[in-house]
N, C-alpha and C positions, 0 to 999 in steps of 0.2 A: 504494500500500500504506500509506503514511503513517507506519508504525512501523518502527523499526530496532532489532534486538537487537545489542548490542555485547559483545564479549569480547576481553580482552587477555591476553597472557602477559607476565610481568614478571620482573625480577631484583631487585625490592625491593617492599615493601609501603608505602613512603613515597610521598606524593603526587607527589614529583618523581623517582620511580624510573625506571630504564631500562625501556622497553617493547620487548619482543622482537618482538611481532607484534600487529597489529590485525586483528580479524575482525568481520564484521557480516553480518546477514541481514535483508532486508526481510520484513515479515510483516503480515498482517491480524489485528488484535486479536480480532475477533469469531469468526473461523474457524480461525485458526492457519495459514492458507494462506501459503506462503512465496514469495518472489520472488527478486530478484537478490541476489547474494552478493559480499562484498568480503573479501579477505584479502591482506595484505602483511607481509613481514618488514621490520624497521626497523634501520638502521645503528646499532650499539651505540656504537662509538667516537665518532661524531659527537654522539650524545646526551651522553656523558660530557664531551666538550669544551665542551658548552653547559650544564653544571651538573646533569645528571641523576646519580643515584646508584645504586649497587649495594649491597645489604646482605648480609652473610655468612649471616644466618639464612635468607634466601630462597634463596641459592645452595645451602646445606646441605639445605634442603627439597627442591629439585630433585634433588640427588644422592641423596636417600633414596627418590625415586619409582621406579617400575618402568621398565625399559628402553624400553617403548613410549611412556610419557609423556615421557621424556627425548628420544626421537627427535622428538617433536612440537615440542619447543623449538627444535631446530636444522634442521628440514626445509625451511624457507622461505628463499629467497634474500633477502639483506639489500639494501634500497634506501635511497638518500639520503633523509634526513628530509623535505626539501622536496618530493620526489616523492610520498612517502607522504601527506603532509598535503594536497597538491593533489588526489591521487586520492581520498582519503577525503572531502574537501569536495565533489568532483564526485559521488561516490556519494550523499552525504546530500542534495545539491540535487536529484539526479535522482529521488530517492524522494519529494520534496516532504514531507520528514519533519516530523511534528508530535509524535512521541514517540521519544526516544532512550533505550532501555532498557538498564540495566546490572544485573547480578546485585546489585550495590550501586553506585548512582550516585556514592557518596562514594569509590568505588575506581575502577572502570573509567572512568566519565565524567570524573571529576576528573583522573585521570592523563592521559587524552587531551587534555583542555582545557589542562593544564599543559604538555604537549608542544608544543601550538600556541603558548602564551605564550613558552616558552623559546626557540622558534625564530622569534619575532616574526612570526607568521602568524595571521591572523584565522580563527576557526572559524565556519562558516556556521550552525551549530546554536546558537540562543540557549539560555542556561542553563535557562530556564523550561520547556523541553520534556523535561528529564531525568526519567526514570521509574525506579522501583525494582521489580525482579522479586520480591525477597523480601517487600516490603510487599504487593504484589498477591497473591502466593501465600498469605500469612498471612491477608489479608482474605477470600480465597475458601476458606480452610481446605483448601488443597491438601496432600495427604500425598505429599511428594516421594519417599518411599521406595517408593511404588507406581508410580512412573513409571520404567520401565526405560530405561537409557542405551543409545542406539544409536550405534555408531561407536567412536571412540577418545577417551578423556578427555584433555583439554588440547590436542585439535585444536580450534582456535578455531571453525570452522564447526560441528563436532559439538556443542561446548559451547553455541553460540548456539541450535541446533535443540532441544537439550534444555531450555534455559531458556525457550524459547517455549512449551513444553508447560505450564510453571508458570503461564503468563499466560492460558490458555484455559479457559473454564468447561467442566467435564466434562459 
C-alpha cells in the first residue's frame, strides 16, 4: 500500500504532549483502497515520567466534547510505551511505507516522533516521508464539508478513514 494515515489522540497540543492513542490505516493514494489497521492505547503515567506533558486547555477541551467523543478517549487498553513503539514500527515496516500522512504532520507526526525520542527508541519512518493531509486537500480544492463523516469522531480509525477521503481525487 505504501501510504499510512496517522491519527493520534492527545492530552496536550504541545509537541511533547501525552499521546493517549495511536491509530493508523494503510491506504493507496490513487484509489483510497485501505489495508491493514493499527490502533493502541499508550500508558499515560509512563509518558509523564519521561517528560511528556498534559495541558489544562486540552483537558478542558475534552471535557467540553460530547459523551461519545469522551468515550473514544478512554476505550482502549493502555500498553507500555515500548510495546506500542515496537508494534507501530512493525506496522510501518510491514507496509513498506513511503508516505506517513498526518492531518498536520507538524502535530501528529511530530508528536509520535517525539514519543520515540523521549523513550530512546528509533522510529523506522524517516522524516522525509511525512505528508500533510491539509496541504493535499487544499491543493486539490477538496470541500471537506461535502465529505460526510462515517463512524465516530475521535475514534482514531474512523478519523484516519475520513482523512483518507481528503487525499483522493474525486
